[in-house]
N, CA, C and O atoms as CSV, one atom per row, in Angstrom:
chain,resi,resn,atom,element,x,y,z
A,1,UNK,N,N,35.118,-8.915,-43.161
A,1,UNK,CA,C,35.763,-7.927,-43.886
A,1,UNK,C,C,36.691,-7.272,-43.503
A,1,UNK,O,O,36.702,-6.930,-42.321
A,2,UNK,N,N,37.938,-6.827,-44.525
A,2,UNK,CA,C,38.765,-6.046,-44.254
A,2,UNK,C,C,37.870,-4.612,-43.934
A,2,UNK,O,O,36.853,-4.222,-44.507
A,3,UNK,N,N,38.458,-4.117,-43.058
A,3,UNK,CA,C,38.158,-2.757,-42.767
A,3,UNK,C,C,39.143,-1.510,-43.244
A,3,UNK,O,O,39.118,-0.316,-42.945
A,4,UNK,N,N,40.109,-2.355,-44.197
A,4,UNK,CA,C,40.958,-0.739,-45.159
A,4,UNK,C,C,40.341,-0.035,-45.720
A,4,UNK,O,O,39.154,-0.200,-46.002
A,5,UNK,N,N,40.911,0.748,-45.953
A,5,UNK,CA,C,40.432,1.953,-46.746
A,5,UNK,C,C,40.855,2.069,-48.410
A,5,UNK,O,O,41.981,1.641,-48.662
A,6,UNK,N,N,40.436,2.353,-49.023
A,6,UNK,CA,C,40.987,2.297,-50.733
A,6,UNK,C,C,42.240,2.847,-50.552
A,6,UNK,O,O,43.114,2.285,-51.212
A,7,UNK,N,N,42.635,3.861,-49.798
A,7,UNK,CA,C,44.293,4.729,-49.655
A,7,UNK,C,C,45.062,3.833,-48.885
A,7,UNK,O,O,46.271,3.824,-49.117
A,8,UNK,N,N,44.494,2.862,-47.770
A,8,UNK,CA,C,45.276,1.764,-47.174
A,8,UNK,C,C,45.732,0.748,-48.289
A,8,UNK,O,O,46.899,0.373,-48.407
A,9,UNK,N,N,44.649,0.326,-49.127
A,9,UNK,CA,C,44.885,-0.857,-50.046
A,9,UNK,C,C,45.633,-0.146,-51.048
A,9,UNK,O,O,46.386,-0.907,-51.656
A,10,UNK,N,N,45.680,0.903,-51.382
A,10,UNK,CA,C,46.813,1.360,-52.568
A,10,UNK,C,C,47.963,1.776,-51.804
A,10,UNK,O,O,48.879,2.068,-52.573
A,11,UNK,N,N,48.281,1.920,-50.573
A,11,UNK,CA,C,49.832,1.717,-50.085
A,11,UNK,C,C,50.320,0.231,-49.963
A,11,UNK,O,O,51.536,0.081,-49.841
A,12,UNK,N,N,49.698,-0.639,-49.977
A,12,UNK,CA,C,50.111,-1.821,-49.631
A,12,UNK,C,C,50.292,-2.591,-51.306
A,12,UNK,O,O,51.371,-2.947,-51.780
A,13,UNK,N,N,49.379,-2.672,-51.765
A,13,UNK,CA,C,49.662,-3.006,-53.059
A,13,UNK,C,C,50.112,-2.512,-54.232
A,13,UNK,O,O,49.788,-1.334,-54.385
A,14,UNK,N,N,50.758,-2.993,-55.143
A,14,UNK,CA,C,51.242,-2.782,-56.223
A,14,UNK,C,C,50.028,-1.898,-57.233
A,14,UNK,O,O,48.858,-2.081,-56.898
A,15,UNK,N,N,50.227,-1.173,-58.167
A,15,UNK,CA,C,49.156,-0.223,-58.957
A,15,UNK,C,C,48.758,-1.685,-59.709
A,15,UNK,O,O,47.748,-2.147,-59.178
A,16,UNK,N,N,49.162,-2.353,-60.562
A,16,UNK,CA,C,48.521,-3.488,-61.091
A,16,UNK,C,C,47.737,-4.251,-60.218
A,16,UNK,O,O,46.627,-4.639,-60.581
A,17,UNK,N,N,48.204,-4.522,-59.062
A,17,UNK,CA,C,47.285,-5.428,-57.912
A,17,UNK,C,C,46.344,-4.872,-57.972
A,17,UNK,O,O,45.343,-5.409,-58.446
A,18,UNK,N,N,46.329,-3.317,-57.409
A,18,UNK,CA,C,44.897,-2.483,-57.113
A,18,UNK,C,C,44.408,-2.395,-58.168
A,18,UNK,O,O,43.356,-3.033,-58.133
A,19,UNK,N,N,44.609,-1.826,-59.420
A,19,UNK,CA,C,44.083,-1.734,-60.402
A,19,UNK,C,C,42.854,-3.078,-60.605
A,19,UNK,O,O,41.710,-2.769,-60.939
A,20,UNK,N,N,43.177,-4.354,-60.401
A,20,UNK,CA,C,42.641,-5.443,-60.460
A,20,UNK,C,C,41.710,-5.732,-59.433
A,20,UNK,O,O,40.563,-6.131,-59.634
A,21,UNK,N,N,42.294,-5.496,-58.185
A,21,UNK,CA,C,41.794,-5.958,-57.166
A,21,UNK,C,C,41.044,-5.180,-56.557
A,21,UNK,O,O,40.093,-5.698,-55.972
A,22,UNK,N,N,41.211,-3.673,-56.486
A,22,UNK,CA,C,40.041,-2.901,-55.959
A,22,UNK,C,C,39.369,-2.044,-56.745
A,22,UNK,O,O,38.398,-1.369,-56.404
A,23,UNK,N,N,40.116,-2.081,-58.263
A,23,UNK,CA,C,39.063,-1.390,-59.119
A,23,UNK,C,C,38.339,-2.326,-60.233
A,23,UNK,O,O,37.795,-2.037,-61.299
A,24,UNK,N,N,38.539,-3.522,-59.586
A,24,UNK,CA,C,37.834,-4.702,-60.914
A,24,UNK,C,C,38.084,-4.693,-62.129
A,24,UNK,O,O,37.214,-4.878,-62.979
A,25,UNK,N,N,39.625,-4.420,-62.457
A,25,UNK,CA,C,40.344,-4.441,-63.794
A,25,UNK,C,C,40.419,-5.951,-64.140
A,25,UNK,O,O,39.984,-6.777,-63.337
A,26,UNK,N,N,40.954,-6.316,-65.300
A,26,UNK,CA,C,41.360,-7.696,-65.747
A,26,UNK,C,C,43.094,-7.497,-66.486
A,26,UNK,O,O,43.621,-6.576,-67.110
A,27,UNK,N,N,43.455,-8.517,-66.147
A,27,UNK,CA,C,45.149,-8.562,-66.680
A,27,UNK,C,C,44.933,-9.039,-68.074
A,27,UNK,O,O,43.985,-9.817,-68.188
A,28,UNK,N,N,45.573,-8.763,-69.133
A,28,UNK,CA,C,45.733,-9.619,-70.111
A,28,UNK,C,C,45.817,-10.794,-70.390
A,28,UNK,O,O,46.764,-11.373,-69.859
A,29,UNK,N,N,44.980,-11.560,-71.233
A,29,UNK,CA,C,45.065,-12.638,-71.095
A,29,UNK,C,C,46.649,-13.385,-71.629
A,29,UNK,O,O,47.509,-12.967,-72.405
A,30,UNK,N,N,46.560,-14.489,-70.922
A,30,UNK,CA,C,47.829,-15.426,-70.944
A,30,UNK,C,C,49.303,-14.781,-70.286
A,30,UNK,O,O,50.431,-15.204,-70.538
A,31,UNK,N,N,48.948,-13.631,-69.367
A,31,UNK,CA,C,50.049,-12.596,-68.901
A,31,UNK,C,C,50.474,-13.276,-67.692
A,31,UNK,O,O,51.678,-13.394,-67.468
A,32,UNK,N,N,49.524,-13.777,-66.815
A,32,UNK,CA,C,49.686,-13.855,-65.562
A,32,UNK,C,C,50.451,-14.900,-65.355
A,32,UNK,O,O,50.790,-15.704,-66.223
A,33,UNK,N,N,50.922,-14.943,-63.534
A,33,UNK,CA,C,52.167,-15.894,-63.126
A,33,UNK,C,C,51.476,-17.521,-63.304
A,33,UNK,O,O,52.036,-18.461,-63.869
A,34,UNK,N,N,50.275,-17.542,-62.730
A,34,UNK,CA,C,49.557,-18.805,-62.883
A,34,UNK,C,C,48.677,-19.553,-63.871
A,34,UNK,O,O,48.053,-20.605,-63.734
A,35,UNK,N,N,48.828,-18.513,-65.172
A,35,UNK,CA,C,47.951,-18.966,-65.904
A,35,UNK,C,C,48.193,-20.581,-65.899
A,35,UNK,O,O,47.397,-21.375,-65.400
A,36,UNK,N,N,49.611,-20.996,-66.633
A,36,UNK,CA,C,49.978,-22.285,-67.180
A,36,UNK,C,C,50.942,-22.869,-65.694
A,36,UNK,O,O,51.980,-23.528,-65.758
A,37,UNK,N,N,50.295,-22.439,-64.511
A,37,UNK,CA,C,51.003,-23.150,-63.454
A,37,UNK,C,C,50.044,-24.636,-62.687
A,37,UNK,O,O,48.819,-24.567,-62.576
A,38,UNK,N,N,50.641,-25.585,-62.336
A,38,UNK,CA,C,49.746,-26.711,-61.680
A,38,UNK,C,C,50.507,-27.418,-60.357
A,38,UNK,O,O,50.382,-28.545,-59.879
A,39,UNK,N,N,51.360,-26.262,-59.962
A,39,UNK,CA,C,51.936,-26.652,-58.555
A,39,UNK,C,C,51.218,-27.089,-57.722
A,39,UNK,O,O,50.118,-26.547,-57.828
A,40,UNK,N,N,51.263,-28.150,-56.533
A,40,UNK,CA,C,50.468,-28.325,-55.739
A,40,UNK,C,C,50.308,-26.997,-54.336
A,40,UNK,O,O,51.204,-26.205,-54.043
A,41,UNK,N,N,49.233,-27.064,-53.811
A,41,UNK,CA,C,49.187,-26.067,-53.005
A,41,UNK,C,C,47.853,-25.364,-52.917
A,41,UNK,O,O,46.850,-25.795,-53.485
A,42,UNK,N,N,47.882,-24.150,-52.107
A,42,UNK,CA,C,46.313,-23.194,-52.059
A,42,UNK,C,C,46.773,-22.011,-52.484
A,42,UNK,O,O,47.784,-21.374,-52.188
A,43,UNK,N,N,45.700,-21.767,-53.374
A,43,UNK,CA,C,45.676,-20.211,-53.955
A,43,UNK,C,C,44.808,-19.140,-52.741
A,43,UNK,O,O,43.698,-19.351,-52.253
A,44,UNK,N,N,45.671,-18.048,-52.496
A,44,UNK,CA,C,45.086,-17.247,-51.572
A,44,UNK,C,C,44.814,-15.829,-52.281
A,44,UNK,O,O,45.277,-15.467,-53.362
A,45,UNK,N,N,43.991,-15.136,-51.461
A,45,UNK,CA,C,43.675,-13.764,-51.792
A,45,UNK,C,C,45.191,-13.180,-52.168
A,45,UNK,O,O,46.173,-13.633,-51.580
A,46,UNK,N,N,45.327,-12.068,-53.262
A,46,UNK,CA,C,46.555,-11.443,-53.800
A,46,UNK,C,C,46.345,-10.257,-52.517
A,46,UNK,O,O,47.287,-9.553,-52.152
A,47,UNK,N,N,45.322,-10.188,-52.067
A,47,UNK,CA,C,45.011,-8.798,-51.332
A,47,UNK,C,C,45.461,-9.050,-49.709
A,47,UNK,O,O,46.359,-8.490,-49.080
A,48,UNK,N,N,44.393,-10.220,-49.213
A,48,UNK,CA,C,44.781,-10.658,-47.971
A,48,UNK,C,C,45.137,-11.767,-47.601
A,48,UNK,O,O,45.228,-12.067,-46.411
A,49,UNK,N,N,45.392,-12.544,-48.555
A,49,UNK,CA,C,45.861,-13.746,-48.156
A,49,UNK,C,C,44.859,-14.679,-47.865
A,49,UNK,O,O,45.385,-15.774,-47.664
A,50,UNK,N,N,43.300,-14.727,-47.728
A,50,UNK,CA,C,42.493,-15.519,-47.274
A,50,UNK,C,C,42.781,-16.716,-48.395
A,50,UNK,O,O,42.994,-16.428,-49.573
A,51,UNK,N,N,42.764,-18.235,-47.857
A,51,UNK,CA,C,42.570,-19.447,-48.703
A,51,UNK,C,C,41.443,-19.376,-49.718
A,51,UNK,O,O,40.287,-19.425,-49.300
A,52,UNK,N,N,41.692,-19.261,-51.057
A,52,UNK,CA,C,40.279,-19.363,-51.809
A,52,UNK,C,C,40.178,-20.325,-52.667
A,52,UNK,O,O,39.041,-20.328,-53.137
A,53,UNK,N,N,41.056,-21.427,-53.241
A,53,UNK,CA,C,41.312,-22.401,-53.754
A,53,UNK,C,C,42.388,-23.309,-53.572
A,53,UNK,O,O,43.553,-23.008,-53.315
A,54,UNK,N,N,41.751,-24.816,-53.775
A,54,UNK,CA,C,42.885,-25.762,-53.795
A,54,UNK,C,C,43.591,-26.088,-54.946
A,54,UNK,O,O,42.859,-26.138,-55.934
A,55,UNK,N,N,44.925,-26.362,-55.188
A,55,UNK,CA,C,45.409,-26.373,-56.408
A,55,UNK,C,C,44.539,-27.818,-57.309
A,55,UNK,O,O,44.464,-27.870,-58.537
A,56,UNK,N,N,44.057,-28.701,-56.522
A,56,UNK,CA,C,43.346,-29.927,-56.963
A,56,UNK,C,C,42.177,-29.291,-57.937
A,56,UNK,O,O,41.817,-29.939,-58.920
A,57,UNK,N,N,41.619,-28.062,-57.655
A,57,UNK,CA,C,40.411,-27.372,-58.640
A,57,UNK,C,C,40.673,-27.128,-59.548
A,57,UNK,O,O,39.719,-27.104,-60.326
A,58,UNK,N,N,41.840,-26.831,-60.065
A,58,UNK,CA,C,42.462,-25.952,-61.115
A,58,UNK,C,C,42.580,-26.762,-62.265
A,58,UNK,O,O,43.176,-27.834,-62.171
A,59,UNK,N,N,42.033,-26.351,-63.470
A,59,UNK,CA,C,42.214,-26.839,-64.621
A,59,UNK,C,C,42.513,-26.132,-66.039
A,59,UNK,O,O,42.378,-24.908,-66.064
A,60,UNK,N,N,42.935,-26.836,-67.306
A,60,UNK,CA,C,43.435,-25.693,-68.040
A,60,UNK,C,C,41.892,-25.891,-69.062
A,60,UNK,O,O,41.376,-26.896,-69.550
A,61,UNK,N,N,41.597,-24.785,-69.083
A,61,UNK,CA,C,40.402,-24.440,-69.452
A,61,UNK,C,C,41.046,-23.327,-71.075
A,61,UNK,O,O,40.195,-22.766,-71.765
A,62,UNK,N,N,41.910,-23.252,-71.273
A,62,UNK,CA,C,42.542,-22.346,-72.785
A,62,UNK,C,C,41.815,-21.166,-72.817
A,62,UNK,O,O,41.404,-20.687,-73.874
A,63,UNK,N,N,41.587,-20.553,-71.489
A,63,UNK,CA,C,41.181,-19.206,-71.717
A,63,UNK,C,C,42.182,-18.286,-71.055
A,63,UNK,O,O,41.614,-17.511,-70.285
A,64,UNK,N,N,43.375,-18.142,-71.106
A,64,UNK,CA,C,44.266,-17.035,-70.626
A,64,UNK,C,C,44.561,-16.904,-69.502
A,64,UNK,O,O,45.621,-16.356,-69.200
A,65,UNK,N,N,43.530,-17.465,-68.399
A,65,UNK,CA,C,43.436,-16.701,-67.274
A,65,UNK,C,C,43.389,-18.457,-66.442
A,65,UNK,O,O,42.975,-19.492,-66.966
A,66,UNK,N,N,43.923,-18.296,-65.125
A,66,UNK,CA,C,43.955,-19.528,-64.391
A,66,UNK,C,C,42.207,-20.009,-63.991
A,66,UNK,O,O,41.210,-19.410,-63.588
A,67,UNK,N,N,42.469,-21.097,-64.283
A,67,UNK,CA,C,40.689,-21.739,-63.969
A,67,UNK,C,C,40.244,-22.781,-62.894
A,67,UNK,O,O,40.557,-23.957,-63.084
A,68,UNK,N,N,39.576,-22.457,-61.841
A,68,UNK,CA,C,39.014,-23.273,-61.196
A,68,UNK,C,C,37.630,-24.079,-61.243
A,68,UNK,O,O,36.767,-23.592,-61.974
A,69,UNK,N,N,37.422,-24.854,-60.787
A,69,UNK,CA,C,35.943,-25.708,-60.787
A,69,UNK,C,C,34.997,-25.400,-59.525
A,69,UNK,O,O,33.768,-25.410,-59.458
A,70,UNK,N,N,35.845,-25.157,-58.668
A,70,UNK,CA,C,35.116,-24.564,-57.228
A,70,UNK,C,C,36.079,-24.185,-56.220
A,70,UNK,O,O,37.246,-24.571,-56.162
A,71,UNK,N,N,35.384,-23.254,-55.289
A,71,UNK,CA,C,36.432,-22.414,-54.476
A,71,UNK,C,C,36.215,-22.957,-53.315
A,71,UNK,O,O,35.071,-23.397,-53.199
A,72,UNK,N,N,37.058,-23.119,-52.193
A,72,UNK,CA,C,37.174,-23.215,-50.830
A,72,UNK,C,C,35.703,-22.635,-50.348
A,72,UNK,O,O,35.342,-21.508,-50.684
A,73,UNK,N,N,34.869,-23.521,-49.515
A,73,UNK,CA,C,34.008,-23.379,-49.005
A,73,UNK,C,C,33.886,-21.622,-48.277
A,73,UNK,O,O,34.818,-21.119,-47.650
A,74,UNK,N,N,33.022,-21.161,-48.446
A,74,UNK,CA,C,32.580,-19.921,-47.884
A,74,UNK,C,C,33.693,-18.869,-48.365
A,74,UNK,O,O,33.787,-17.778,-47.802
A,75,UNK,N,N,34.526,-19.235,-49.422
A,75,UNK,CA,C,35.892,-18.543,-49.677
A,75,UNK,C,C,35.765,-17.293,-50.215
A,75,UNK,O,O,36.305,-16.229,-49.914
A,76,UNK,N,N,34.627,-17.705,-51.418
A,76,UNK,CA,C,34.612,-16.355,-52.453
A,76,UNK,C,C,33.309,-16.012,-52.254
A,76,UNK,O,O,32.526,-16.795,-51.717
A,77,UNK,N,N,32.910,-14.649,-52.724
A,77,UNK,CA,C,31.419,-14.066,-52.870
A,77,UNK,C,C,31.094,-13.944,-54.270
A,77,UNK,O,O,31.901,-13.723,-55.172
A,78,UNK,N,N,29.797,-14.113,-54.384
A,78,UNK,CA,C,29.062,-14.454,-55.762
A,78,UNK,C,C,28.162,-12.806,-55.948
A,78,UNK,O,O,27.332,-12.280,-55.206
A,79,UNK,N,N,28.676,-12.409,-57.069
A,79,UNK,CA,C,27.892,-10.722,-57.053
A,79,UNK,C,C,27.436,-10.712,-58.680
A,79,UNK,O,O,28.347,-10.902,-59.486
A,80,UNK,N,N,26.325,-10.540,-59.106
A,80,UNK,CA,C,25.693,-10.036,-60.192
A,80,UNK,C,C,26.509,-8.983,-60.948
A,80,UNK,O,O,26.679,-7.956,-60.291
A,81,UNK,N,N,26.952,-8.988,-61.938
A,81,UNK,CA,C,27.246,-8.236,-62.788
A,81,UNK,C,C,27.018,-8.143,-64.229
A,81,UNK,O,O,27.228,-8.829,-65.230
A,82,UNK,N,N,26.431,-6.859,-63.882
A,82,UNK,CA,C,25.911,-6.623,-65.515
A,82,UNK,C,C,26.334,-5.620,-66.380
A,82,UNK,O,O,25.553,-4.958,-67.063
A,83,UNK,N,N,28.210,-5.404,-66.376
A,83,UNK,CA,C,29.092,-4.501,-66.920
A,83,UNK,C,C,29.242,-5.024,-68.373
A,83,UNK,O,O,29.147,-6.180,-68.785
A,84,UNK,N,N,29.437,-4.159,-68.878
A,84,UNK,CA,C,29.925,-3.976,-70.443
A,84,UNK,C,C,28.827,-4.679,-71.186
A,84,UNK,O,O,29.080,-5.420,-72.136
A,85,UNK,N,N,27.835,-4.493,-70.837
A,85,UNK,CA,C,26.636,-5.163,-71.302
A,85,UNK,C,C,26.376,-6.347,-71.619
A,85,UNK,O,O,25.809,-6.719,-72.646
A,86,UNK,N,N,26.980,-7.316,-70.320
A,86,UNK,CA,C,26.738,-8.339,-70.060
A,86,UNK,C,C,26.185,-9.196,-68.957
A,86,UNK,O,O,26.452,-8.779,-67.830
A,87,UNK,N,N,25.518,-10.233,-69.019
A,87,UNK,CA,C,25.128,-10.711,-67.521
A,87,UNK,C,C,26.161,-11.269,-67.035
A,87,UNK,O,O,26.528,-11.999,-67.956
A,88,UNK,N,N,26.919,-11.414,-66.132
A,88,UNK,CA,C,28.130,-12.183,-65.846
A,88,UNK,C,C,27.570,-12.453,-64.047
A,88,UNK,O,O,26.487,-12.207,-63.517
A,89,UNK,N,N,29.106,-13.173,-63.374
A,89,UNK,CA,C,28.873,-13.348,-62.308
A,89,UNK,C,C,30.294,-12.968,-61.801
A,89,UNK,O,O,31.241,-13.587,-62.286
A,90,UNK,N,N,30.570,-11.837,-60.703
A,90,UNK,CA,C,31.453,-11.514,-60.575
A,90,UNK,C,C,32.021,-12.499,-58.950
A,90,UNK,O,O,31.185,-12.824,-58.107
A,91,UNK,N,N,33.244,-12.771,-58.823
A,91,UNK,CA,C,33.740,-13.186,-57.579
A,91,UNK,C,C,34.904,-12.272,-57.249
A,91,UNK,O,O,35.849,-11.784,-57.869
A,92,UNK,N,N,34.261,-12.237,-55.545
A,92,UNK,CA,C,35.165,-11.384,-54.798
A,92,UNK,C,C,35.662,-12.041,-53.498
A,92,UNK,O,O,34.760,-12.630,-52.902
A,93,UNK,N,N,37.104,-12.096,-52.793
A,93,UNK,CA,C,37.118,-12.381,-51.779
A,93,UNK,C,C,36.010,-12.270,-50.561
A,93,UNK,O,O,35.438,-11.182,-50.480
A,94,UNK,N,N,35.665,-13.253,-49.639
A,94,UNK,CA,C,34.757,-13.187,-49.037
A,94,UNK,C,C,35.157,-12.429,-47.797
A,94,UNK,O,O,34.250,-12.104,-47.031
A,95,UNK,N,N,36.476,-12.087,-47.483
A,95,UNK,CA,C,37.469,-11.715,-46.284
A,95,UNK,C,C,37.728,-10.066,-46.595
A,95,UNK,O,O,37.861,-9.169,-45.762
A,96,UNK,N,N,37.753,-9.982,-47.892
A,96,UNK,CA,C,38.567,-8.670,-47.942
A,96,UNK,C,C,37.535,-8.093,-49.234
A,96,UNK,O,O,37.699,-6.949,-49.658
A,97,UNK,N,N,36.816,-8.700,-49.619
A,97,UNK,CA,C,36.081,-8.201,-51.047
A,97,UNK,C,C,36.704,-7.620,-52.278
A,97,UNK,O,O,36.228,-6.665,-52.892
A,98,UNK,N,N,37.600,-8.143,-52.540
A,98,UNK,CA,C,38.631,-7.962,-53.808
A,98,UNK,C,C,38.316,-8.569,-54.951
A,98,UNK,O,O,37.935,-9.740,-54.991
A,99,UNK,N,N,38.456,-7.786,-56.015
A,99,UNK,CA,C,37.992,-8.660,-56.831
A,99,UNK,C,C,38.783,-10.130,-57.434
A,99,UNK,O,O,40.009,-10.220,-57.375
A,100,UNK,N,N,38.114,-11.005,-57.886
A,100,UNK,CA,C,38.882,-12.246,-58.271
A,100,UNK,C,C,38.954,-12.414,-59.983
A,100,UNK,O,O,39.891,-12.832,-60.663
A,101,UNK,N,N,37.657,-11.946,-60.397
A,101,UNK,CA,C,37.313,-12.709,-61.536
A,101,UNK,C,C,35.834,-13.100,-61.594
A,101,UNK,O,O,35.000,-12.594,-60.844
A,102,UNK,N,N,35.531,-14.079,-62.574
A,102,UNK,CA,C,34.154,-14.402,-62.963
A,102,UNK,C,C,34.019,-15.422,-62.882
A,102,UNK,O,O,35.009,-16.119,-63.106
A,103,UNK,N,N,32.890,-16.009,-62.563
A,103,UNK,CA,C,31.962,-17.464,-62.615
A,103,UNK,C,C,31.153,-17.716,-63.824
A,103,UNK,O,O,30.035,-17.223,-63.972
A,104,UNK,N,N,31.836,-18.638,-64.860
A,104,UNK,CA,C,31.016,-19.028,-65.974
A,104,UNK,C,C,30.014,-20.545,-65.431
A,104,UNK,O,O,30.289,-21.293,-64.493
A,105,UNK,N,N,29.000,-20.622,-66.241
A,105,UNK,CA,C,28.452,-21.888,-66.016
A,105,UNK,C,C,28.099,-22.616,-67.247
A,105,UNK,O,O,27.851,-21.927,-68.236
A,106,UNK,N,N,28.039,-23.867,-67.343
A,106,UNK,CA,C,27.484,-24.633,-68.581
A,106,UNK,C,C,28.433,-24.351,-69.630
A,106,UNK,O,O,27.882,-24.037,-70.685
A,107,UNK,N,N,29.580,-24.366,-69.656
A,107,UNK,CA,C,30.713,-24.570,-70.596
A,107,UNK,C,C,30.842,-25.874,-71.139
A,107,UNK,O,O,31.295,-26.007,-72.276
A,108,UNK,N,N,30.533,-26.750,-70.531
A,108,UNK,CA,C,30.536,-28.190,-71.175
A,108,UNK,C,C,32.070,-28.734,-70.571
A,108,UNK,O,O,32.430,-29.893,-70.778
A,109,UNK,N,N,32.824,-27.870,-69.892
A,109,UNK,CA,C,34.519,-28.494,-69.517
A,109,UNK,C,C,33.647,-30.097,-68.925
A,109,UNK,O,O,32.443,-30.352,-68.888
A,110,UNK,N,N,34.532,-30.716,-68.632
A,110,UNK,CA,C,34.604,-32.198,-67.664
A,110,UNK,C,C,34.970,-31.881,-66.259
A,110,UNK,O,O,36.067,-32.290,-65.880
A,111,UNK,N,N,34.305,-31.287,-65.515
A,111,UNK,CA,C,34.475,-30.882,-63.975
A,111,UNK,C,C,33.284,-31.370,-63.173
A,111,UNK,O,O,32.277,-31.797,-63.738
A,112,UNK,N,N,33.392,-31.310,-61.974
A,112,UNK,CA,C,32.305,-32.140,-61.089
A,112,UNK,C,C,30.899,-30.646,-60.902
A,112,UNK,O,O,29.700,-30.671,-60.626
A,113,UNK,N,N,31.827,-29.585,-61.209
A,113,UNK,CA,C,30.295,-28.671,-61.036
A,113,UNK,C,C,29.861,-27.928,-62.192
A,113,UNK,O,O,28.938,-27.112,-62.194
A,114,UNK,N,N,30.699,-28.312,-63.339
A,114,UNK,CA,C,30.622,-27.349,-64.787
A,114,UNK,C,C,30.586,-25.906,-64.812
A,114,UNK,O,O,29.916,-25.147,-65.512
A,115,UNK,N,N,31.603,-25.631,-63.734
A,115,UNK,CA,C,31.506,-24.125,-63.845
A,115,UNK,C,C,33.274,-23.649,-63.927
A,115,UNK,O,O,34.178,-24.246,-63.343
A,116,UNK,N,N,33.373,-22.889,-64.478
A,116,UNK,CA,C,34.450,-22.209,-64.598
A,116,UNK,C,C,34.852,-20.708,-63.579
A,116,UNK,O,O,34.270,-19.626,-63.657
A,117,UNK,N,N,35.740,-20.979,-62.867
A,117,UNK,CA,C,36.275,-19.613,-62.088
A,117,UNK,C,C,36.974,-18.725,-62.749
A,117,UNK,O,O,38.054,-18.732,-62.160
A,118,UNK,N,N,37.041,-17.938,-63.631
A,118,UNK,CA,C,38.045,-17.707,-64.219
A,118,UNK,C,C,39.038,-16.192,-63.167
A,118,UNK,O,O,38.744,-14.996,-63.168
A,119,UNK,N,N,39.607,-16.535,-62.791
A,119,UNK,CA,C,40.631,-16.061,-61.849
A,119,UNK,C,C,41.605,-14.890,-62.468
A,119,UNK,O,O,42.195,-15.281,-63.475
A,120,UNK,N,N,41.833,-13.841,-62.171
A,120,UNK,CA,C,43.227,-12.931,-62.412
A,120,UNK,C,C,44.256,-13.533,-61.756
A,120,UNK,O,O,44.271,-13.468,-60.527
A,121,UNK,N,N,45.352,-14.261,-62.501
A,121,UNK,CA,C,46.658,-14.105,-61.563
A,121,UNK,C,C,46.874,-13.198,-60.537
A,121,UNK,O,O,46.754,-13.627,-59.390
A,122,UNK,N,N,47.144,-12.120,-60.694
A,122,UNK,CA,C,47.454,-10.919,-59.972
A,122,UNK,C,C,46.794,-11.146,-58.918
A,122,UNK,O,O,47.341,-10.912,-57.840
A,123,UNK,N,N,45.480,-11.648,-58.952
A,123,UNK,CA,C,44.355,-11.592,-57.398
A,123,UNK,C,C,44.284,-13.065,-56.600
A,123,UNK,O,O,43.358,-13.541,-55.944
A,124,UNK,N,N,45.706,-13.644,-56.925
A,124,UNK,CA,C,45.944,-14.855,-56.314
A,124,UNK,C,C,47.376,-14.855,-55.926
A,124,UNK,O,O,48.229,-14.268,-56.591
A,125,UNK,N,N,47.650,-15.567,-54.765
A,125,UNK,CA,C,49.289,-16.248,-54.534
A,125,UNK,C,C,49.363,-17.594,-54.169
A,125,UNK,O,O,48.694,-18.063,-53.248
A,126,UNK,N,N,49.869,-18.008,-54.610
A,126,UNK,CA,C,49.975,-19.415,-54.157
A,126,UNK,C,C,51.012,-20.088,-53.205
A,126,UNK,O,O,52.215,-19.909,-53.393
A,127,UNK,N,N,50.596,-20.781,-52.289
A,127,UNK,CA,C,51.469,-21.271,-51.100
A,127,UNK,C,C,51.302,-22.688,-51.466
A,127,UNK,O,O,50.336,-23.444,-51.353
A,128,UNK,N,N,52.810,-22.900,-52.059
A,128,UNK,CA,C,52.979,-24.275,-52.750
A,128,UNK,C,C,53.208,-25.441,-51.292
A,128,UNK,O,O,53.636,-25.039,-50.210
A,129,UNK,N,N,52.855,-26.779,-51.542
A,129,UNK,CA,C,52.930,-27.823,-50.787
A,129,UNK,C,C,54.164,-28.400,-50.414
A,129,UNK,O,O,54.186,-29.397,-49.692
């Protein structure tokens, strides 16, 4: 896990990145760079660059944010999230603990895992193949 302080993160991230990645914010639906992108490559953490998702696991969930059905092994950590009066599962980068989004199960998408990792675009950086 990264040993950067919040002040150090604030110095290296844009205000928008800091609000989402470090303060658990959410970008407006449909506004993110990767919402409709299906280029081949690996999506890494927008804060530390750690690899998180293969582009082959991305699918169009029509939810307004990039959706993946599974992360790379050990890349994300799941945390129970009872904020906003809901029971959800937050996902954070395993390397630096930056907020990525949430995981939803049982929504009926035709994916191998029946999961939707709903990830903020600003929490990602695509390394194209």
